[in-house]
N, C-alpha and C positions, 0 to 999 in steps of 0.2 A: 343541725338541720341542713339539709341539702338545698342549695339555691338552684332554682330551675334554670337560671341564666348560665350557671357554671356547667350544668349537665348538657344544655343545648350547645354551648360553645365547645365542649369536649367532643360531642358527637359530630359537629361540623368539621372540626380539625381531623378527627379520625376518618371521616368520609372523604375529605380532601386528600389526605395522605394515601388512602386505599386507592382512590382514583388515579393519582399520580403513579403509584406503584404498578397498577395494572397497565396503564398506558405505556410506561417505560419498558415493561416486560415485553409487550407486543412490539414496540419500536426496536428494541435491541435484537429481538428474534429476526425481524425483517432486515435489519442492517447487516447482520452476519450471514444472511442467506446469499448463495451464489446463483447467478442466472443459469437457467436450464440449458441454453444454447449460446454460449459466448462465441463471438466471431473469431477470436484468436486465443490460443493458449501459449504462455511463455513460462518456462521453468527458469527461475533466477536463482543463482547461487552466489553468495557473498564469500569472497576469498580475501585474505590479507594480501594485497590491497587493491583489488579489482573486482568487477562484476562479470559473471558469466551468464549469458543469455542463450537458452536452448529452445528451439522451436520443434516440439514433438511431431508436428504435421509432416515436416520434411526432414527431420533428423539432423538439422544443422545447429551448431553451437558456435558462439563468438565470445572471445574474451575481450573485454573493454578496458583499455589502458588510457588513463587521462594524462595529458600534458598541460601542466598549470601555466607554463610560459605562453603557449599559443591558445590555451583554452579549447583544445581539440581532443578528440578521442580517436585512438587507433585500434585496429583489431575488430571493430564492429560496435554497434550500439543496439538499443532496443528499437525495433521498427514496428509501426502499426498504421493502418489506414485511418483516415478521418472518419469519425462517427462509429468506429468499431467498439464492441464491448470486449475488453481484454481481461482474461483471467490469468493472474500471475500466481505461480506456485513458488514460494520463496523459502529457501533454506540457507544455512551457513555451513561452510566447509571446515572452519577452524575455530572461530570465536563468534560471539554474538555481533551481528551487524543490524542495521536498520535501513530497509529499502524505502526511500522517500522521494516523491516527486512533489515538491512544495507547491508549485503553481496549480496542480490538479487536486491537492488535498489528499494525496495517496501516501500512506505510511503503514508499514508492517515490519515486524521484527524478523530477522533471518537468524534462526537458532540452529546450531548443529544438532543433527539427529531428529529434527522435527520439521515438517513442511507446513507452512502457514499459507492460506489461500485468501485471495482478495480479487475482486473484480471492479473495474472502473470503465467509464465510457471516455474514449478519446475525443477531444474537442474537434469540431469541424473547422480545422485550420488548413491553411495552404500547404501544399507539399513542400517539404524542406524545413518546416517549422520545427524548432527543437525545444524540448522541455528538459530542464536539468534534473538528473537523477543523482542523489547523493546518499552517503551513509551518515546517519545522524546518531549513531551509537559509537562512542569512542572505542576503536578497535585496534589501536596500536600506533606505532611511530608514524606511518604514512597515511593515517586516517584522513587527513585533509586532501589527499589526492585520490580518494576513492569516490570518483565521480564518473558519470556517463551522461548520455542524453537519450531521451525518447524522441525519435525522429518520425515525423509524419511523412508517409510515402504516398 
């Protein structure tokens, strides 16, 4: 004989799981959506072992080389104004890299032959503030030097 308590309990659990599934689906859809009018576009390419930042608006590209001894970057960094919505289009030139700005919670894989898109809002920080950009996917011998900075301009 079927116990009414067991039927009620089962229906409550099924309803709860269906609600969580529906909410999660909507949330993931909105998390992956890109803004309709970002302030800045940056094409990022991961190379062994440096980042290349290209700005399609003015056609300029910069290769960012990191010096671990002085903790500085030469050749250019990623620049953005405070409060800007930045869309990054990330790909890899040779092996899989991972574009990561840990202080901002930004992370996306750079895969050769594929372009991944991500948008984030730059904090309202003072000009000259730097946020570390690093590769978090082991990409070879000099993986530890694959760093750059997001510089607030």
